[in-house]
C-alpha positions as CSV (number, residue, x, y, z in Angstrom):
1,X,0.0,0.1,-0.1
2,X,1.1,3.5,-0.7
3,X,0.7,6.8,1.1
4,X,0.0,10.3,-0.4
5,X,-0.2,13.8,1.1
6,X,-2.6,16.2,-0.4
7,X,-1.6,19.9,0.2
8,X,-3.7,23.1,-0.1
9,X,-7.2,21.2,-0.1
10,X,-10.0,23.5,-0.1
11,X,-11.8,23.6,3.2
12,X,-15.2,23.1,1.4
13,X,-13.8,19.9,-0.1
14,X,-12.5,18.6,3.3
15,X,-15.9,19.3,4.9
16,X,-17.9,17.5,2.1
17,X,-15.5,14.5,2.6
18,X,-16.1,14.6,6.2
19,X,-19.8,14.7,5.7
20,X,-19.9,11.9,3.2
21,X,-17.8,9.8,5.4
22,X,-20.2,10.3,8.4
23,X,-23.2,9.5,6.4
24,X,-21.6,6.2,5.4
25,X,-20.1,5.5,8.8
26,X,-16.5,5.3,7.7
27,X,-13.3,7.3,8.3
28,X,-12.6,10.3,6.1
29,X,-9.4,8.5,4.9
30,X,-11.6,5.7,3.8
31,X,-14.1,8.0,2.1
32,X,-11.1,9.5,0.0
33,X,-9.8,6.0,-0.9
34,X,-13.2,5.0,-2.1
35,X,-13.9,8.2,-4.0
36,X,-10.5,7.9,-5.8
37,X,-11.1,4.2,-6.6
38,X,-14.5,5.1,-7.9
39,X,-13.1,7.8,-10.1
40,X,-10.3,5.5,-11.5
41,X,-12.3,2.2,-11.7
42,X,-16.0,3.4,-11.7
43,X,-18.5,3.4,-9.1
44,X,-19.0,0.2,-7.0
45,X,-22.2,-1.0,-5.3
46,X,-21.8,-0.1,-1.6
47,X,-24.3,0.7,1.1
48,X,-23.7,2.7,4.1
49,X,-23.9,1.4,7.6
50,X,-26.7,3.9,8.2
51,X,-28.8,2.4,5.4
52,X,-28.5,-0.9,6.9
53,X,-29.5,0.2,10.3
54,X,-32.5,2.2,8.9
55,X,-33.5,-0.9,7.1
56,X,-33.2,-3.1,10.2
57,X,-35.0,-0.6,12.4
58,X,-38.0,-0.3,10.0
59,X,-41.3,-1.9,10.7
60,X,-42.0,-5.0,8.7
61,X,-44.2,-4.5,5.6
62,X,-46.6,-7.4,6.7
63,X,-46.9,-9.2,9.9
64,X,-45.0,-12.5,10.3
65,X,-45.4,-15.7,12.4
66,X,-42.4,-15.9,14.6
67,X,-43.3,-19.5,16.0
68,X,-43.6,-20.7,12.5
69,X,-40.2,-19.3,11.5
70,X,-38.7,-20.8,14.7
71,X,-40.3,-24.3,14.1
72,X,-38.9,-24.1,10.6
73,X,-35.4,-23.4,11.8
74,X,-35.6,-26.3,14.3
75,X,-36.7,-28.6,11.5
76,X,-33.8,-27.5,9.3
77,X,-31.4,-28.0,12.0
78,X,-30.4,-24.4,12.1
79,X,-31.1,-24.0,15.9
């Protein structure tokens, strides 16, 4: 792995990188690495940790039978 130093970075650019990193739940360094990789290799499919947490915290679309699911897991040997 290599290291680079970027001098004279505009404060607005730095703030935007910090904001994007926070939204994704990653470090600012990781955000810069990903942004550079996306620019060179093209965008990748990635989801932020916050998106995952929001999805997990959302109410289900329809009710589900927890006992039935548990019984199926026991029958499949998953529990």
